[in-house]
C-alpha angles and dihedrals in degrees: 000000000000131000120275117256105220108126119108128191097273092051091046092052092048090048090053094044090049093061097035095052107037116086093356095078102014095056111012098050087083094049092047091049090050090056102035100031112196088352091073093111089053089051090054091046093051092048090048093054092053090046091047093059090052091046092060090050092049090048091059094041089051091055092046097044111019097181135131096243090071114178093012089059092045093053092045092050092049105040104019090220111134093194091054092046091049092049091050092050094051091047090055091047087051090050092052093048095044090046091051090051089050091053094046090053089047095054093054092071091056100041094047089060088064100029118025097208131143112287092223093052091046092052092049094050094046094049093047090054094046094049091050091049093047091050094046095075141304095247092049096045095045090046088055090048090050091052092048090048091058088050094051092048088055088054092053091048087055089059090052090048090051091056091046097055101026124105137182093285091057100039129096105227094314122200121226111243095225089064093061100097092054095042100050117116103203096196087053090048091057092045089048091048091055090054092040089055086074088062091063096050113111106072088085089054089064090070090066095065091051092115089057096050125097112238093356094182090068102022101049099059092046093048095050096049095043093050093050094046093051092047093050092053091049094047095051093045095046095046091052091045093050092053089052089062106030136027120244090252093054091049092047092050094052123093088202106034098171091051090047092056096046095042091054090064102024106032090169088064093055099109093041096051092048090051092047091048091050092050090048093054092044088054090059090054092049093054092046091053090050091048097048094048091051092050091051089048092050092048093047091052088055093046091250092117134027109303092230089071090064091068112122120200112242096222102041099027089220130124095254097171093051089047092053091048091052093048092054093049092049092052092051094051094043089058095046107043137046124242100252093048091049093049092048092050091048092053092046095052093041093054089053090051091048089057089054094044094050091046089050091054091051090055094044094048093050093045106035103034127217122013120243087227132015116011120196128184116271092241091067097068090039090054090043093055093045093045095050092044093047092047089051092049094049091051091049090052091047090049090054092047092050 
């Protein structure tokens, strides 16, 4: 039994936005500001450019090979090396699981401001709910993700509104925008960009619901590019707005930076913005659980993972066993590692996979000719591979120097 094709372009875009936005901006904006200072918007811009090159490559790959195994299928089609395809698939599964654990750790800071409960208990309850929702059905789980995406966009608009109406009496040690060029720490910008890169991850997750999308050859490229464009505009606007209200140090010291910014100007919104922020971060975890289970399903179908993970439930037509496996792994990592370490590890592995995916597209374009859907110039995947590889190398050098 195959997966049900029910997702249209709007649902696909909301699915992508849900995982791109989430913890990336709601939690990591404080960490990025702590590293990059007033150069935080530049860090987000640099990360977005690297992600954008990969997004165009993924858009064409998605129209050429609209299958659930995603990058594993791309690498297999290009290089015909099962071991390399299997390694790529497991790396992406690891990214999804680590990213979910990152998001779960991120939501704890928000929820505990409303409900001071044990972090371990909170993680268990949240993951149980997300696994049940992901196993219920793709239409139901993506509909929930779409609703939560609308909620989290409203939260980001509240940050922009806070900057628009705030003044010195409301602000938390604001920094004047004209001082930016003199205040920028470029080493911090690059370090912040590496962390901010995590905030743009999610467009590649869209590939892994390709077998549940209507007309994926046309819909998938449009959905990927629209989701990334909208998220980049929001990130740049929100990072600038946040620095108009709070200093980088204030943002870095906060467990709930978005709530800190909005509450400084609209204290009456405090509870609402914390609740919205928590839902936004939870949404990111939901999408990651869906993604990882679909990758495992796609790999199992192609004998790249245990065959049992290819089992699809008759009633829900979802890979329930793979979903349960993912949920257990996410819980374990969320209990063992801290948020920043998880986000850094996610970015590191994903950049390595982006090098492989872009290289795969170069080989496929040269060998197979024109795409049946979106066609991009050859220099784009070449630049994408070099950009991701260079970014990875710079961060490794900086890590050694630190």
